[in-house]
C-alpha positions in Angstrom: -0.1 0.1 0.3 1.5 3.5 -0.6 2.1 5.6 2.7 -0.6 8.4 3.1 0.4 11.6 3.7 -0.9 14.7 5.0 -1.3 18.2 2.6 -1.4 21.3 3.9 -3.9 23.9 2.8 -4.6 27.7 3.1 -7.3 28.6 4.7 -8.2 32.5 3.6 -7.1 35.3 3.2 -10.1 35.8 0.8 -12.1 33.8 2.3 -16.5 34.4 3.5 -15.3 33.0 6.7 -11.9 34.5 7.3 -13.6 37.9 8.8 -10.8 39.9 7.7 -7.7 38.9 6.3 -6.9 36.0 8.3 -4.9 33.1 6.7 -4.8 30.2 8.4 -2.1 27.6 7.0 -4.1 24.0 8.2 -2.2 20.7 8.2 -5.3 18.2 7.0 -5.2 14.4 7.5 -8.4 13.7 5.3 -11.1 15.7 6.5 -9.4 16.1 9.9 -7.4 19.2 10.9 -4.0 18.0 12.3 -2.6 21.5 12.8 -3.7 25.0 12.6 -0.9 28.0 12.1 -2.9 31.5 11.9 -0.5 34.0 9.9 -1.1 37.5 10.3 0.6 40.8 9.1 -1.7 41.3 5.4 -3.5 44.2 7.0 -1.2 45.9 9.5 -2.1 49.3 10.0 0.9 50.5 12.4 -1.8 52.1 14.5 0.2 52.0 18.0 3.2 53.6 16.2 1.2 56.2 14.4 -0.1 57.2 17.6 3.4 57.9 19.0 3.7 60.6 16.1 0.4 63.1 16.9 -1.0 64.9 19.6 -3.2 63.0 22.1 -6.3 64.2 20.8 -5.8 63.6 17.2 -5.5 59.2 17.9 -9.2 58.7 19.1 -10.4 58.3 15.6 -7.6 55.7 15.3 -9.2 53.4 17.7 -12.2 53.6 16.5 -10.8 51.9 13.2 -9.1 48.9 15.4 -12.2 46.8 15.6 -14.5 49.0 13.4 -17.5 46.7 14.9 -17.3 48.1 18.7 -16.0 52.0 17.7 -17.0 53.9 20.8 -15.8 50.8 23.4 -12.1 51.4 21.8 -12.3 55.5 22.0 -13.0 54.6 26.0 -10.1 52.4 27.1 -8.1 54.9 25.0 -9.8 58.1 26.5 -9.3 56.7 30.1 -6.0 56.0 30.1 -5.9 59.3 29.1 -7.8 61.1 31.9 -5.7 58.6 34.6 -2.7 60.6 32.9 -4.1 63.9 33.7 -5.8 63.6 36.5 -9.4 64.6 35.3 -13.0 64.7 37.1 -15.6 63.7 34.3 -19.0 65.0 34.7 -21.5 61.9 36.1 -23.8 62.8 32.9 -21.1 62.3 30.7 -20.3 59.3 32.4 -23.7 57.6 31.9 -23.5 59.1 28.7 -20.3 56.8 27.7 -22.1 53.8 29.6 -25.1 53.9 27.7 -23.1 54.1 23.9 -20.7 51.1 25.4 -24.0 48.9 25.9 -25.3 50.4 22.3 -22.0 49.4 21.2 -22.0 45.9 22.5 -25.9 45.2 21.3 -24.2 46.3 17.8 -21.1 43.7 17.9 -23.2 41.1 19.2 -25.5 41.5 16.3 -23.0 41.5 13.9 -21.4 38.6 15.3 -24.6 36.5 15.1 -25.8 37.4 11.6 -21.9 36.3 10.6 -21.5 33.6 12.9 -25.3 32.0 11.2 -24.2 33.0 8.1 -20.9 31.4 8.5 -22.6 27.8 9.4 -25.4 27.8 7.6 -28.4 30.1 8.8 -28.9 32.7 6.1 -32.0 34.5 7.8 -30.0 35.4 11.1 -28.1 38.4 9.0 -31.6 40.1 7.7 -32.9 39.8 11.3 -29.8 41.3 13.1 -29.0 43.7 10.4 -32.5 45.0 10.6 -32.4 46.2 14.2 -28.6 47.1 13.7 -30.0 50.0 11.7 -31.5 51.6 14.6 -28.7 51.8 16.5 -26.0 53.1 13.9 -28.9 55.9 14.0 -27.8 57.1 17.0 -24.1 57.0 16.5 -24.9 59.1 13.9 -27.4 61.5 15.8 -24.8 61.9 18.4 -21.6 62.4 16.4 -22.6 62.8 12.6 -21.3 59.4 11.3 -22.8 56.0 11.2 -19.0 53.8 12.2 -16.2 56.2 13.2 -18.0 58.5 15.8 -14.7 59.7 17.4 -17.6 60.5 20.0 -15.8 60.4 23.7 -13.0 62.8 24.7 -10.6 63.3 27.3 -13.1 65.1 29.9 -16.2 64.0 28.7 -18.3 63.2 25.5 -18.3 65.3 22.6 -21.6 66.8 22.9 -24.6 66.3 24.8 -27.6 63.9 23.1 -29.7 65.9 20.7 -33.2 66.6 21.2 -33.8 65.2 17.2 -33.5 62.2 15.5 -32.8 62.1 11.8 -36.0 61.4 9.7 -36.7 59.5 6.6 -37.1 62.0 3.7 -40.8 61.7 1.3 -39.5 59.6 -2.0 -40.9 58.3 -5.2 -40.7 54.6 -3.7 -41.9 55.0 -0.5 -46.0 56.0 0.5 -47.0 58.4 2.6 -48.4 56.1 5.0 -44.7 54.3 5.0 -43.0 57.0 5.6 -45.1 57.9 8.8 -44.7 54.5 10.3 -40.8 54.7 9.6 -40.8 58.0 11.5 -43.1 57.4 14.4 -40.2 56.4 16.7 -38.0 59.5 15.5 -40.5 62.6 16.6 -39.0 63.0 20.0 -35.3 63.0 21.3 -32.1 60.3 20.8 -33.6 59.2 24.0 -37.1 58.5 23.3 -35.9 56.7 20.0 -33.3 54.9 22.3 -36.5 53.6 24.7 -38.9 52.8 21.8 -36.2 50.4 20.7 -35.5 49.2 24.3 -38.8 47.8 24.4 -38.8 45.9 21.1 -35.6 44.6 21.6 -36.0 41.7 24.1 -38.8 40.5 21.5 -36.3 40.9 18.6 -34.0 38.8 20.7 -36.7 36.1 21.3 -36.9 36.0 17.5 -33.4 34.9 17.6 -33.5 32.1 19.8 -36.7 30.7 18.3 -34.7 30.7 15.3 -31.4 28.7 16.5 -31.6 27.8 20.2 -33.2 24.7 19.6 -32.6 24.4 16.2 -31.2 20.8 15.2 -29.1 21.9 12.5 -27.2 24.7 14.8 -27.1 22.8 17.8 -25.2 20.1 15.5 -22.5 22.5 14.3 -21.8 24.4 17.8 -22.4 21.9 20.6 -19.1 20.1 21.8 -17.3 22.1 19.2 -14.1 23.8 20.6 -14.1 23.1 23.7 -12.0 25.0 26.1 -11.7 24.1 30.2 -12.0 27.0 32.4 -8.6 26.5 33.7 -7.3 26.2 30.2 -9.4 29.7 29.2 -7.3 31.5 32.1 -4.0 30.0 30.6 -4.3 31.0 27.4 -5.3 34.8 28.2 -9.2 34.7 27.5 -11.5 37.7 28.5 -15.4 38.7 27.5 -17.6 36.1 26.4 -15.0 33.5 25.2 -13.9 33.2 29.4 -17.1 33.6 30.5 -18.8 30.9 28.0 -16.1 28.7 30.0 -17.5 29.4 33.1 -15.8 31.9 34.9 -17.9 34.7 35.9 -15.3 37.4 34.8 -16.5 40.7 34.0 -14.6 44.0 34.2 -18.0 46.2 34.3 -18.3 44.1 37.5 -14.9 43.0 39.2 -13.1 46.5 38.6 -16.1 48.6 37.5 -15.0 51.9 35.8 -17.4 55.0 35.0 -21.0 54.3 36.9 -21.2 50.8 36.1 -21.1 50.2 40.3 -24.4 51.8 40.4 -26.5 49.9 37.4 -28.0 46.5 37.7 -27.1 43.8 35.3 -25.9 40.0 35.3 -23.0 38.4 34.2 -24.0 35.3 31.9 -21.8 32.4 31.9 -21.7 28.9 30.2 -21.1 25.9 31.9 -19.5 23.6 28.8 -17.1 25.9 27.3 -18.3 25.1 23.8 -19.3 27.1 20.6 -23.0 26.9 21.6 -22.5 27.7 25.2 -20.5 31.0 24.0 -23.7 31.5 21.7 -25.9 31.4 24.6 -23.6 33.7 26.9 -23.9 36.5 24.0 -27.4 36.3 23.5 -27.9 36.6 27.1 -25.3 39.6 27.1 -28.1 41.4 24.7 -30.5 41.3 26.8 -28.6 42.7 29.8 -27.1 45.7 27.8 -30.4 45.9 27.0 -31.4 46.8 31.0 -28.5 48.7 31.5 -29.4 51.0 28.4 -33.1 51.4 29.9 -31.6 51.9 33.6 -28.9 55.0 31.9 -32.2 56.5 30.0 -34.0 57.1 33.2 -31.0 58.7 34.8 -30.2 60.9 31.7 -33.9 62.1 31.7 -33.9 63.0 35.4 -30.0 64.6 35.5 -29.4 67.2 32.9 -25.7 69.0 33.4 -22.3 69.0 32.1 -20.8 66.6 29.0 -17.7 68.1 29.4 -14.8 69.3 31.9 -14.7 73.0 32.0 -11.1 73.1 31.9 -10.4 74.5 28.7 -7.0 73.4 28.4 -8.1 69.8 27.8 -11.7 70.4 26.8 -12.8 73.0 23.9 -15.0 75.6 24.9 -18.5 76.1 23.7 -18.7 77.2 19.3 -20.2 80.6 20.8 -17.5 81.3 23.5 -15.0 80.7 20.7 -16.8 83.5 18.5 -17.2 85.8 20.8 -14.2 85.7 23.1 -10.3 86.0 22.6 -9.2 83.9 25.1 -11.8 81.1 24.2 -10.6 81.3 20.6 -6.9 81.0 21.3 -7.8 77.9 24.1 -9.4 76.2 20.9 -6.6 77.4 18.4 -3.7 76.0 20.9 -6.2 72.6 21.5 -7.0 72.1 18.0 -3.1 72.4 16.8 -0.7 71.5 19.7 -3.3 69.7 21.7 -2.3 69.6 25.4 0.9 68.5 27.2 0.2 65.0 29.7 2.2 65.0 32.6 5.4 62.1 32.5 4.2 58.7 33.7 2.5 55.6 32.8 -0.9 54.3 32.7 -2.9 51.0 31.5 -6.6 51.2 31.8 -8.7 48.4 30.6 -12.5 48.1 29.4 -14.8 45.5 29.2 -15.0 45.4 25.3 -17.9 43.1 23.5 -15.3 40.8 22.6 -13.0 40.9 26.2 -11.0 43.0 27.8 -9.6 45.6 25.6 -6.7 47.4 27.1 -4.7 50.2 26.5 -0.6 51.3 28.1 0.0 54.7 27.6 3.3 56.0 28.4 4.0 59.9 28.5 7.2 61.9 28.5 5.6 65.0 29.4 5.3 66.0 25.6 1.7 66.9 23.8 2.2 63.3 22.2 2.4 59.5 23.8 5.9 58.1 24.3 4.3 54.8 24.1 1.3 53.1 23.4 0.6 49.4 23.6 -2.9 48.2 23.2 -4.0 44.7 24.4 -6.1 43.8 22.0 -8.5 40.8 22.9 -8.9 39.1 19.9 -5.6 38.8 19.5 -5.4 36.2 22.7 -7.9 34.5 21.2 -6.4 33.7 17.5 -3.3 32.4 19.3 -5.6 29.8 20.7 -6.7 28.7 17.4 -4.8 25.2 17.0 -5.6 24.2 20.1 -9.4 24.6 19.2 -9.5 23.2 16.2 -6.8 20.3 16.4 -9.1 17.1 15.6 -11.9 18.8 14.3 -13.4 18.5 10.9 -12.6 21.3 8.3 -16.4 22.8 8.3 -15.7 23.3 12.2 -12.8 25.6 11.6 -15.2 28.2 10.3 -17.4 27.5 13.4 -14.4 28.2 15.7 -13.3 31.0 14.1 -16.9 32.4 14.3 -17.4 31.7 17.7 -14.1 33.3 18.8 -15.2 36.9 16.9 -12.3 38.1 15.4 -12.0 41.1 14.1 -8.9 42.1 12.1 -8.1 45.3 12.6 -7.4 44.9 16.2 -5.3 42.0 15.5 -3.1 43.1 13.0 -2.9 46.6 14.6 
């Protein structure tokens, strides 16, 4: 008999399930994966180096582009690190707005994950359902920052501006009847908070809809149960965080264990899995959608009752209002200096971490007293998860590689930063 030899194949980088420019070199024994070797470097965008050449403020927009599904959560980690070094007090209203948008971002991220993961392993309808709800939350991003994705809304000392009193409306069109137009604009008659409240009221029913399609679906369970099992001990050793760690049964969540902003004042639970497989990680993320919805509701109630400033009044860090800037020479100078030179940050180092939808997103910042970082290091959750790829897929079939990439919720911008 001729000897059978393993053969090596490329999975990606142009692959619909690779979620970015991931190249996996797979050593196959028939249909079974013997070894998986992830290759990164095809997208490298040098974010950390670029940030060291620019004033602190001008790198906030780069953070959005790291994980381009969880934009404001990336900004949050960076802004918190700057605030630690500066010792700035952030107004409480700004903290509530940040927390609210962190949770809006978590829902955005998990909906994108659910739609794409479903599509990867055969559930076409999920993608259409999830994008239906994402569209409303994208409109909230646009209402506060003027852009649907790369918001640059969080600033050291607070947020760019207060929540708007009106939502953008759908315009009349030859392809849209008046009745349809009225129905589309029904929730948009009030403020952003009214619009979000309306969303929060109908969203739990949408999550039930997703669960009806997937949770007890025989094919879904065949594709996810006992696939990519990671024990709690191993999950800790591999540096997992977020739903990847909680799916293995460890209730670690920075919002509870190391609370930042106003999370300590809010009421929510941490969902955890039991078996550490793809199915448990799916259930954890589904439950997180419900918990985020709960948090947003609490933030809306607080924000309605408590008006106030959303930016520090120190004009060395936060710009004066347009009105002041147009009428007062000192404010004009502050504005000009802030947007050209930025501000100097005291020498020192700081690490700030947030509970990003994918795990712990940390920013380590070193300042030498100049107006730009001396060193910026980003701890991206996806990078640690990707390094476990071989361990999670060895012994599984080739089709299970797709399920494991999906369950890791990989976005390449943060891995190849």
